[in-house]
N, C-alpha and C positions, 0 to 999 in steps of 0.2 A: 225749504222747508224749517219748521224752527227748532229752537233746543228741545221746546214741550213736548212737539211728534216723534223726534228723533231716540226721547229717553224714552223704553218703555216702563210704566209704573211697577206693571208684574216680575221684573226680571233685575227692578232694583234690591239691592240687599237691605231687607230689613234689619231693624236696628232701634234698640230703644232708648228713650231719653237720654238718660248717659252710658258712658261704656263701660263694661263691664271688664274686667279681665280676661277671661277667655275669650272674647271678642280680637286678643290681639294677635291670635295665633289665624284665624279670619281671613282668606283669600280675599283675594283683592276685589273692590267694587268697579266693575266695570265701565259703570255709567257714571260714577265720582269720576274716575281718571278721566272717561271721553267731556264729560262736561268741561272738568278744566282746563281743556284744550280748544275746546270748542266756543265754550262762551264767553272765554277771557279773549278772543282776538282783536283785532285794535288795540290792546292794554302791551305794556309794556318797557316801552321808550324809558328808559332815565332822564328825564327834564331840569335841566342845569338851573334855572329859572328857578323851577324851588326848593334840590339839594341847595345852593350856594346861600341864599338868602336865611333860610330856615338854619342851615349849621350856623354862620356867622352874627346871626340876630341870638342864637343860644349861646352861643359863645359867646357873645357882648356883654348879654347879661347877666351871665353864671361872672365875669370876672366883675364886671360893674357892683353887683352886691355884694363881693366875697371883698372889695374897698369901702363901697361902707359900710360892714359888718367891721371890719378893723376898724373905719376911722369912726365910728359910731358912740357918744357916751352916754346913749338910751339903752337900753337891756332891750325895750319891746323893739326897739326896730333894729339893734342885731339882733331878736330870734326873727323878725320875719323877712331880714335879708339875707339871712344866714339860710331859711327856706329857699327862696327864690333862689338863691345861689346853689343852695344843692337841685334844686329841679332842674335849672337851666343846665346845670353843668352834665346834669343826668343825658339831656335831649341833646343836647351837642355829640356826648359823650358817645351815643348811641348810635351813630352814625356808621360807628366801626363797625357794624353789623352792615351794614351796605356795602359796604367797602370790600367784601370778600364776597358778593355774593354778582356787583354790576360787569359788567364786561370791564376790561383795561383801556378801552377806550372810548367806553362811554361819557364818559367828564372828563376829558381833558384837565389836570391839574388839581384836580378836587381830592386826590388818594395825599399830591406831596400839600397842598395846603390847610387838609383835616390834619394832617403831622402835625404841621408846624404851630398851628395854631390851637389844636386842641390833643391831638395825641403825646404830645412831648411836652406839653406843660401839664398834663396830669398825669406823668410818666406810663403813659398806656400806650406805646407808638400803635400801629395797626400791623406789623408782623405779630404780635400777639396773639391776633386771630386768626390772619389771612394763613392759610394750609393746615389749619386745626379746626376751626371752625368748619369747613365743608365734610372731613373723614363726618364729623354728626349727621351728614344728611344724604350718606354713601349707604346703598340699599343695604349689603349686608356686614356693617359695621354697626351701624342707628343700634341703640341697646346694647348693645354688648360689651368684653372688655376694651374692646380696642375703641369704642368711642369716648374721648376725653372730656363732650359734654353731658354723659349722664351717669346718675348715681339711682337706684331702684330707691329712692326715700319713701316709697310706700312700704315697704316689705324691712324699713330698720327697724332699731330701737326707738323708743318713744324722743329719748334724748337728744338723738341724732338730727331734728330738725329747728331746736334751737343752737344748736352748736354750727349747725349749716348757717342757720343765716347773723349770727354773734361775731363768727370768725371776720365778716367780711368789713366787721368798724374797724379791723389792722391793717386792713391793704392799702393803705396811703404812706405806713409808718414801711409795709414789708417792702415797695416799691422804691421807696429810697436805698433803704438796703441794699436792695437788687441792683440798681442805677450806680449808687455813689461806693457802691463795695465790691459787692460782686463781679460787674462788667470788669470792672479795672484789672480786679486779681486775676478774671478771667484769660487777661491779656500776657500776663506774665507766667501763669501755671496750667497748662491745659487739663488739670483732672476737673480745676475750679471751673473752666469756658466749659469742658461736656455737661459735666454738672450742674450751669446755672440754664444752658439749654434744654436741655433733658427736660429737666424737673422745673423750673422755675420760669418758662419763657412765654409761657401760653395763659390767657386764663381756663384753664380747665378746674372743673370739679374733681376727676375720677382720676385719684391718686396714682393711679397702676399705671396711666397712661404716659409712656415716653417718645421726647419728640425725635425726630429725624432729623439732624443737619440739614441745616439750609442748602441750596445749589442755585448756580446761575444768578441769574436779574434779582432771585429772590435774596439769593446773602448780599449781594451790593446793598439793598433793602434796606437789610439788618443793618450791617455795617454803619451805613449814616443813620438810623434810626436810633441805634446802638449809642454811638457816639453824643448824638444832641438828649437823650435820656442822661448818660453820664454828664456831660456841661450842665444840663438842667440843675441835675439833682446838687452837683455842688454850690450851684448858683445860691440855689435856696439855703442851703448849710449854713453860705457864708453870709448869708442876708441876716441872717442873726447875728453877727457882728457889729453890725452895722446899725438893725432896729431893732434888736432883741427877738426874743423867743417867741411874744406876743402875735405877731403878724401870721409868722407862719403855722401855730399853735390852732390859730383859728380858722387858718384856710383847711389845716388837716382836718380840723372837724366837719367843715366842709364838705368836703371830698368823702368821708369817713360818709357821713348821713347818706351821698349819692351810692356811694359802695353799698353801702347799706339796701339804699331802695331797689339797688339792681339784684341782689342777693335777692329781694323778694321775691322781685319779678321773676327771677329765676325759678325761683320753689315753685312757680305755678305756670310755670311755661308750657309744661309739660304735666302727665299722671302718675312717672315713674314708677308702673308697675311691672317691668317688663326684668325679668330674671336672669336677663343675657339671652336669650332669646334671637340668633336674627328675624325681622320680621316684617312683612309685605308692606309695602307702602300705603296702603289703606290705613295695617294696624297701626304705624309709624303716623299717621295725619291720627288716627282714635286716641292716642297716646300726646298728645300734642292738645294744645287747650286754644280757641277763638275766644274772646271776651267782646263779640258786636255790641254797638248801640241796642237802645238809646241810652244805656248810660256812656256818663261823662267821665268817671273817674278813671278809666282803664286807659285814658288819652296820657293820665297824668305817670301812671305807675308801669305803663306798657307803653310808651313813645314810639314814633319812628313806625308804625308798623308793627310792632311787634305784637298790637291786642288781639292779633288775627295772623298768631303762629303756626296753628293747625294750618290756615289756608298757604303757610311760608311754607310748612314741607310741601303740600302738592306744588308748589311753584316757587321754588325759592329764589327762581332770578326773577321776581316781578318786584318790579318798583315799590317803595312803602307808598307813595301818592296815589299808584295805580290800587293796593287791596283792596280798600274798601269800594269800590266798584264791582272787583271782580266779587266782592261776598256777594253785593247787593247781588249780580246775576246769579251767581250758584243756589244761594236759599231760596230766591224768587225760581229759578226753574227746576231744584230740587225738590224744594217744598216740605212739610212738614212730616217728620215719619224719615226722613233723608238717612243716611249714614254717614252726610254732611253736616246734620243737624246734631247730630250727636258728640260731635268738635263742639260746642258754644255752650258756652259754662256762663251763669250771672253773674261772677265777679271774683275779686282776690277771698276775700272772707269764704264765703262759701268752699274754692278748692283747698285752702289751707284745710278746713274742718273734717273734708274728705282725707288727703293725707295725712292727719292727724289723726282721725279712729283707725285709721289703715293701721298705725304703727301703730296702736292701742292693744294691738291683738300680740304683738313683740312683748317678750321679757325686759324688763329695762336693764 
């Protein structure tokens, strides 16, 4: 029996073309959840022959583009190479999201390799996401004050949106200060160590979130990754005495653009309309965003499967390379007017405009 037959259209929760805030308290759509389980059988195995070349090629292109930008004397070449470098490093960096969800035995050596090639050189080791991002997926914590990756941006004041985006430009400098200053001070001063871990060790957007101390094997990974970023941060600083400030300044500008791109993606990853109430799985799905094909732009600003962010919230452990096929199966089976279709949006500009219009109802 096919899924077309097992899913009764009469039982399907009718949904308007776009989710509205009142839907976020709706009961779970059982057909949607069942379809997510049944239609994706045969998918879900992380394939090393996809992960490794993708990550290595992205990182290699990014670092090569930084070198071209530094060495070139042509402004046009510098701008072009800088843009390529920011986009390539952005894709390489987004594998940190995959590391938090794949089984620890699925890709032997990939976590260590990614940290040595991408995480530590960009001063963003995997511990800054591991153990934090999973809270964002917890049924009872998503969208609440306990969620490190959620703010009701659509319900905040208009000035909050540009501030949210622009602050990302300062991320590379902040990461150098963290690794070069706060980490070694924390070794000597317990209060600094506690503050650095609780407030400045996670890729979070919720200022109220406080991180718990690491334990067990995770604590061991934190120690060697912290040592790595400390050494690398001071290597970058020391390089200015040999090569001057220009190479480091150029590299920081490129990484700042990478951080800005990621912040823009974060801005449209959800509708941000929850006011702190616990939400059903379907409600979390509707508060999240898919930007499916045919548009190609989303592959650039939401790489490594992040254009299927709503689908990811239905199936967090699904590898990024299987999300397009999972989306095709669900879209085909559930059809027009389904709850699944309600999470699909046309692009970044439409989503930014939606959030901006919502904030306009708030006094500045």
